[in-house]
C-alpha positions as CSV (number, residue, x, y, z in Angstrom):
1,M,0.0,0.0,0.0
2,F,2.8,2.5,0.9
3,L,4.6,1.8,-2.3
4,T,1.4,2.5,-4.3
5,I,0.8,5.8,-2.4
6,G,4.4,6.7,-3.1
7,T,3.6,6.9,-6.8
8,W,0.6,9.2,-6.5
9,D,0.9,12.9,-7.2
10,F,2.2,14.3,-4.0
11,P,5.1,16.6,-3.2
12,N,8.5,15.0,-3.5
13,W,9.2,15.1,0.2
14,V,5.9,13.1,0.9
15,K,6.9,10.5,-1.7
16,T,10.3,10.2,-0.1
17,V,8.9,9.7,3.4
18,V,6.3,7.2,2.1
19,R,8.9,5.2,0.2
20,F,11.2,5.2,3.2
21,L,8.4,3.9,5.5
22,A,7.4,1.3,2.9
23,K,11.0,0.0,2.7
24,H,11.1,-0.5,6.5
25,S,7.5,-1.1,7.4
26,F,7.8,-4.9,8.0
27,S,10.7,-4.4,10.3
28,V,8.8,-1.6,12.2
29,Y,5.9,-4.0,12.5
30,L,8.2,-6.7,14.0
31,I,10.0,-4.3,16.4
32,H,7.2,-2.0,17.6
33,M,5.8,-4.3,20.2
34,M,9.1,-4.8,21.9
35,V,9.6,-1.1,22.0
36,L,6.1,-0.5,23.3
37,E,6.4,-3.1,26.1
38,T,9.7,-1.5,27.2
39,V,8.5,2.1,27.0
40,I,5.0,2.0,28.4
41,P,5.9,1.7,32.1
42,S,7.9,4.9,31.7
43,F,4.9,7.0,30.8
44,P,2.6,8.1,33.6
45,A,-0.9,6.7,33.8
46,I,-3.5,9.4,32.9
47,I,-7.2,9.1,33.3
48,G,-9.8,11.0,31.4
49,A,-9.6,13.1,28.3
50,A,-5.9,13.8,28.8
51,S,-5.3,10.1,28.2
52,I,-5.9,10.8,24.5
53,L,-2.8,13.0,24.4
54,R,-0.8,10.3,26.3
55,H,-1.9,7.7,23.8
56,A,-0.9,10.0,20.9
57,G,2.5,10.7,22.5
58,V,3.3,7.1,23.2
59,T,2.3,6.1,19.7
60,L,4.5,8.8,18.1
61,F,7.4,7.9,20.4
62,V,7.1,4.2,19.7
63,L,6.9,4.8,15.9
64,I,10.0,7.0,15.9
65,V,12.0,4.6,18.0
66,S,10.8,1.6,16.0
67,V,11.8,3.2,12.7
68,I,15.2,4.0,14.0
69,F,15.8,0.4,15.3
70,S,14.4,-1.1,12.1
71,V,16.7,1.0,9.9
72,I,19.6,-0.2,12.0
73,V,18.6,-3.8,11.9
74,D,17.9,-3.6,8.1
75,Q,21.3,-2.0,7.4
76,L,23.3,-4.3,9.6
77,L,21.6,-7.6,9.3
78,L,18.8,-8.0,6.7
79,F,20.2,-6.2,3.7
80,P,23.6,-7.9,3.8
81,L,22.0,-11.3,4.4
82,S,19.6,-10.7,1.5
83,N,22.5,-9.8,-0.8
84,L,24.5,-12.8,0.3
85,L,21.5,-15.1,-0.4
86,L,21.0,-13.6,-3.8
87,K,24.6,-14.2,-4.7
88,L,24.3,-17.8,-3.5
89,A,21.2,-18.3,-5.5
90,K,22.8,-16.9,-8.7
91,R,25.8,-19.1,-8.2
92,T,23.6,-22.2,-7.6
93,A,21.5,-21.4,-10.7
94,A,24.5,-21.0,-12.9
């Protein structure tokens, strides 16, 4: 879905952000729950209408931290492994 939206007629900075998120979305999905479980005790419990702001703040914080961690994991682990497996597959097919 993100990659499709990235081709729509939006300003270039929006397309860049959407493509970046699309590239790392699966890693963010895998990482976000670990970040959330670690971070949630640090945020104070709030009851009432103000809890909406707490929820928005926690969501934004977890998203940002998850994106940072996913980029690190992708660059250090997943992309090199993917390249290695592609080279092995080409060598095996030849």
